VEXVEXGU-943443 format. One line per 2 residues: number of its first residue (from 1); for each residue z, x, y of N, C-alpha, C. Coordinates in steps of 0.1 Angstrom, whole numbers, always signed. Each point is the difference from the previous one (the first is absolute). Layout:
NUM) Z:X:Y:Z:X:Y:Z:X:Y ~ ...
//
This chain:
1) +113:-395:+121:-1:+3:-14:+9:+11:-4 ~ +7:+2:-12:+7:+12:-2:-9:+12:-7
3) +5:+11:+0:-8:+11:-8:-7:+0:-11 ~ +8:-5:-11:-3:-1:-13:-14:-9:-2
5) -1:-11:+5:-14:-5:-2:-11:+6:+8 ~ +5:+6:+13:-15:+7:+4:-2:+13:-7
7) +13:+6:-3:-3:+12:-11:-11:-4:-11 ~ +4:-11:-7:-6:-3:-15:-13:-4:+4
9) -2:-8:+12:-13:-5:+5:-8:+13:+0 ~ +3:+8:+8:-9:+16:+3:+1:+4:-12
11) +6:+2:-10:+0:+5:-15:-10:-5:-5 ~ -3:-15:-1:-10:-6:-6:-14:+1:+6
13) +0:+1:+12:-10:+1:+7:-7:+14:+0 ~ +9:+9:-3:-3:+15:+1:-8:+0:-16
15) +2:-5:-8:-2:-1:-14:-16:-6:+0 ~ +0:-13:+6:-13:-6:+4:-9:+8:+6
17) +3:+5:+12:-8:+9:+7:-7:+12:-10 ~ +8:+8:-4:-1:+12:-8:-8:-4:-14
19) +1:-13:-5:-8:-2:-11:-15:-7:+3 ~ +0:-6:+11:-15:-2:+5:-6:+12:+6
21) +8:+9:+5:-5:+16:+4:-7:+5:-12 ~ +12:-1:-8:-2:+9:-15:-12:-4:-8
23) -1:-13:+0:-11:-5:-8:-13:+1:+4 ~ -4:-2:+12:-9:+2:+9:-6:+16:+3
25) +9:+8:+2:-4:+13:+4:+4:+9:-10 ~ +14:+2:-1:+6:+11:-9:-6:+0:-12
27) -1:-10:-7:+1:-4:-17:-16:+3:-4 ~ -10:-2:+8:-12:+4:-2:-2:+17:+2
29) +3:+2:+10:+5:+16:+1:+6:+7:-11 ~ +9:-4:-3:+5:+6:-14:-9:+3:-12
31) -4:-16:-1:-10:+1:-15:-11:+6:+5 ~ -6:+3:+10:-9:+11:+1:-1:+13:-5
33) +11:+4:+3:+5:+14:-3:+3:+2:-15 ~ -1:+16:-5:+5:+2:-12:+15:-1:+2
35) +6:-1:-13:+13:-7:-3:+9:+12:+9 ~ -4:+11:-4:+11:+10:+6:+0:+2:+13
37) -14:-4:+6:+2:-1:+16:+8:-12:+5 ~ -1:-10:-6:+7:-15:+4:+16:+3:+0
39) +2:+6:-13:+14:+2:+0:+6:+12:+11 ~ -7:+12:+3:+4:+5:+8:+1:-3:+17
41) -8:-11:+1:-1:-8:+12:+12:-10:+0 ~ +6:-4:-11:+12:-9:+0:+10:+7:+5
43) -1:+15:-10:+14:+12:+2:+1:+1:+13 ~ -13:+3:+8:+1:+5:+13:+7:-11:+10
45) -1:-11:-3:+8:-10:+9:+15:+1:-5 ~ +2:+0:-14:+14:+3:-1:+4:+12:+2
47) -4:+8:+4:+6:+14:-1:+6:-2:+15 ~ +0:-9:+7:+6:+0:+14:+13:-6:-4
49) +5:-5:-9:+12:-8:-4:+12:+6:+4 ~ -3:+12:+5:+12:+10:+6:+6:-8:+12
51) -8:-8:+5:+0:-9:+13:+14:-9:-2 ~ +4:-6:-12:+9:-6:-4:+14:+6:+0
53) +1:+12:+3:+13:+6:+6:+5:-6:+14 ~ -7:-6:+8:+5:-6:+9:+8:-10:+1
55) +2:-6:-10:+9:-11:-6:+15:+8:+2 ~ +2:+13:+0:+15:+3:-1:-1:+10:+11
57) -8:-3:+13:+2:+10:+13:+6:-8:+10 ~ +13:+2:+3:+5:-9:+7:-6:+4:+15
59) +1:-11:+9:-8:-4:+13:-13:-4:-3 ~ -8:+1:-14:-12:-8:-3:+4:-10:-3
61) +9:-3:-11:+4:-13:-4:+15:-2:+3 ~ +0:-14:+0:+15:-3:+4:+13:+5:-7
63) +11:+0:+7:+12:+3:-7:+3:-9:-12 ~ -2:-10:+1:+3:-13:-9:-11:-1:-10
65) -10:+9:+0:-12:-2:-14:+9:+4:-13 ~ +2:-10:-8:+5:+1:-11:-3:+14:-10
67) +12:+7:-1:-2:+12:-8:-5:+1:-14 ~ +1:-12:-5:-4:+0:-13:-16:-3:-3
69) -6:-2:+13:-15:-2:-1:-4:+12:+6 ~ +6:+3:+12:-9:+14:+5:+0:+13:-9
71) +13:+3:-5:-1:+15:-7:-9:-1:-12 ~ +1:-11:-8:-8:-2:-11:-17:+0:+5
73) -3:-5:+10:-13:-3:+5:-6:+13:+6 ~ +8:+6:+7:-3:+14:+6:-1:+10:-13
75) +6:+2:-6:-1:+12:-12:-9:-4:-12 ~ -2:-13:-3:-13:-5:-9:-10:+4:+6
77) -1:-5:+15:-12:+2:+6:-4:+15:-2 ~ +6:+9:+4:+0:+13:-1:-2:+8:-14
79) +4:-7:-8:-5:+4:-17:-14:-1:+0 ~ -1:-13:+4:-14:-6:-2:-12:+7:+8
81) +4:+2:+12:-10:+9:+10:+0:+17:-5 ~ +10:+5:-8:+1:+14:-5:-9:-3:-13
83) +1:-11:-8:-10:+0:-11:-14:+2:+5 ~ -4:-13:+7:-11:+0:+6:-9:+14:+6
85) +9:+8:+9:-3:+11:+1:-3:+12:-12 ~ +8:-2:-8:-3:+7:-14:-12:-4:-6
87) -2:-11:-3:-13:-6:-3:-14:+8:+7 ~ +2:+0:+14:-8:+4:+9:-4:+16:-7
89) +12:+9:+4:+0:+11:-7:-7:+3:-11 ~ +3:-11:-10:-3:+6:-15:-16:-10:-2
91) -6:+0:+9:-13:-9:-3:-10:+7:-7 ~ +1:+14:+0:-10:+8:-6:+8:+3:-15
93) +7:-4:-5:+7:+2:-12:+1:-16:-5 ~ -10:-9:-7:+2:-9:-2:+8:-6:-8
95) +4:+6:-12:+16:-6:-7:+10:-2:+7 ~ +0:+11:+8:+14:-1:+9:-2:-8:+12
97) -14:+0:+5:+0:-12:+10:+1:-13:-4 ~ -5:-2:-12:+2:-16:-8:+13:-3:+1
99) +8:+10:-4:+13:-2:-5:+10:-3:+17 ~ -5:+8:+6:+6:-1:+16:-4:-15:+6
101) -11:-3:-3:-6:-13:+6:+10:-12:-6 ~ +2:+2:-14:+7:-11:-9:+12:-1:+8
103) +7:+11:+1:+14:+2:+5:+2:-2:+15 ~ -8:+3:+9:+2:-7:+11:-2:-13:+6
105) -7:-6:-9:-5:-15:-3:+11:-7:-5 ~ +6:+7:-11:+15:-8:-8:+7:+0:+11
107) +4:+13:+4:+14:-1:+10:-2:-6:+10 ~ -10:-1:+7:-5:-8:+12:+0:-13:+0
109) -4:-7:-13:+1:-13:-1:+14:-3:-3 ~ +9:+8:-9:+12:-5:-1:+10:-1:+12
111) -5:+12:+10:+7:+1:+12:-4:-12:+8 ~ -11:-5:+0:+0:-13:+12:+3:-12:-11
113) -1:-2:-12:+6:-12:-2:+18:-1:+0 ~ +4:+13:-1:+15:+1:+0:+5:-4:+13
115) -8:+8:+11:+4:-1:+13:-2:-16:+4 ~ -7:-10:-7:-4:-13:+4:+15:-6:-8
117) +3:+5:-12:+15:-6:-6:+11:+3:+8 ~ +1:+15:+6:+10:+2:+8:+2:-5:+15
119) -13:-2:+1:-2:-9:+19:+8:-13:-3 ~ -5:-8:-11:+5:-12:-1:+13:+1:-3
121) +8:+8:-7:+11:+0:-6:+10:+2:+11 ~ -4:+8:+11:+8:+7:+13:-2:-13:+10
123) -10:-6:-2:-2:-13:+12:-8:+9:+12 ~ -7:+8:-3:-10:+7:+8:-9:-8:+9
125) -7:-9:-4:-7:-9:+9:+8:-8:+12 ~ +12:-1:-4:+7:-3:+13:+3:+6:+8
127) +3:+16:-5:+4:+10:+11:-13:+8:+1 ~ -15:-6:+2:-10:+10:+2:-2:+4:+14
129) +8:-5:+7:+3:+9:+14:+7:+15:-2 ~ +7:+1:-10:+5:+12:-3:-8:+11:-2
131) -12:-3:-5:-12:+10:-4:-6:+7:+13 ~ +1:-6:+9:-3:+6:+13:-14:+5:+0
133) -2:+11:+4:-15:+5:-1:-8:+1:-13 ~ +11:+0:-7:-7:+1:-18:-4:-17:-3
135) -2:-9:+10:+0:-14:-6:-16:-1:-4 ~ -7:+10:+6:-16:-6:-6:-2:+6:-15
137) +9:+7:-4:-2:+8:-11:+2:-12:-14 ~ +10:-9:+1:+0:-8:-11:-12:-11:+1
139) -2:-3:+12:-12:-13:+3:-14:+3:+3 ~ -1:+15:+0:-15:+7:+2:-4:+7:-10
141) +7:+10:-2:+0:+11:-9:-2:+0:-16 ~ +12:-10:-1:+5:-1:-13:-11:-10:-9
143) -2:-11:+6:-12:-5:-5:-12:+9:-7 ~ -6:+5:+10:-10:+10:-5:+6:+12:-11
145) +9:+3:+0:+7:+6:-8:+0:-3:-16 ~ +6:-14:+0:+1:-6:-10:-13:-4:-7
147) -10:-4:+6:-13:-4:-4:-7:+11:-4 ~ +1:+14:+5:-7:+11:-3:+7:+3:-14
149) +11:-2:-2:+7:+5:-14:-5:-11:-8 ~ -4:-13:+1:-6:-10:-10:-14:+7:-2
151) -7:+2:+8:-13:+3:-1:-2:+12:-7 ~ +9:+12:+4:+1:+13:-11:+2:-4:-12
153) +15:-8:-3:-5:-3:-15:-9:-8:-7 ~ -5:-11:+6:-13:-5:-5:-9:+9:-4
155) -3:+10:+11:-12:+11:-2:+5:+9:-12 ~ +12:+4:-1:+5:+7:-12:-2:-8:-11
157) +2:-10:-4:+1:-8:-12:-15:-1:-1 ~ -9:-5:+7:-12:-4:+0:-8:+14:-7
159) +3:+13:+5:-4:+10:-3:+5:+5:-14 ~ +12:-2:-1:+5:+3:-17:-8:-13:-9
161) -1:-9:+3:-10:-10:-10:-11:+3:-2 ~ -9:+5:+12:-15:+6:-1:+0:+15:-12
163) +12:+9:+3:-1:+8:-8:+7:-2:-15 ~ +3:-9:+1:+6:-5:-16:+15:+2:-1
165) +8:+6:+13:+12:+6:-5:+10:-11:+0 ~ -3:-11:+5:+11:-14:+2:-7:-11:-9
167) +10:-9:-5:-6:-9:-5:-8:-9:+7 ~ -8:-6:-5:-9:-11:+10:+8:-11:+2
169) -4:-9:+10:+7:-9:+2:-1:-11:-13 ~ +10:-13:-3:-2:-7:-10:-15:-10:-1
171) -4:-3:+13:-11:-6:+0:-11:+10:-6 ~ +0:+14:+3:-12:+6:-3:+2:+5:-17
173) +7:-5:-3:+2:+8:-18:-5:-10:-9 ~ -9:+5:-10:-7:-7:-12:+10:-9:-2
175) -4:-11:-7:+8:-12:-5:+7:+4:-12 ~ +14:-1:-3:+9:+4:-7:+6:+16:+2
177) -6:+7:+10:+5:+14:+0:+13:-4:+7 ~ +11:+11:-12:+13:+0:+9:+5:+15:+0
179) +8:+1:+13:+2:+14:+2:+15:+1:-3 ~ +1:+12:-5:+13:+4:-6:+7:+6:+11
181) +12:-2:+4:+10:+2:+6:+6:+17:+0
//
């Protein structure tokens, strides 16, 4: 079997395993916390995204790792990790904390989605062996990162709806209520 289907299978199984784990253990734990503590826990996980710089370290990854993938992934991960660290440092200044939480989740989600786009465009699954020691990042670490970004946005939106600062979902609006854009 060639590298591409193995890499793809491992990626899918990584998402499945993390979704099952997240649903059973992590999500109930996050929901039991105060929102600020739950977001700090997620920020702590994402503060380690400086590790993505490994994609540009010669000798850790193969010389044929597509540069169009490696550089963007490395520096966008670094930016996300820095924003997550900033959120942690600002946790006592709530307005700034919440802004940093939104920022690191937005940058981090965009990073991961664009990494998938770049990976497919440059044929990374077929060259997955070039990831070398970094192979585990996309198949084990990235699924958890994307799942926690989705959870963070869900919690942010849910909190905003409860506070009345976001429009309610269409199903929750009174009949005939129209929201102006």
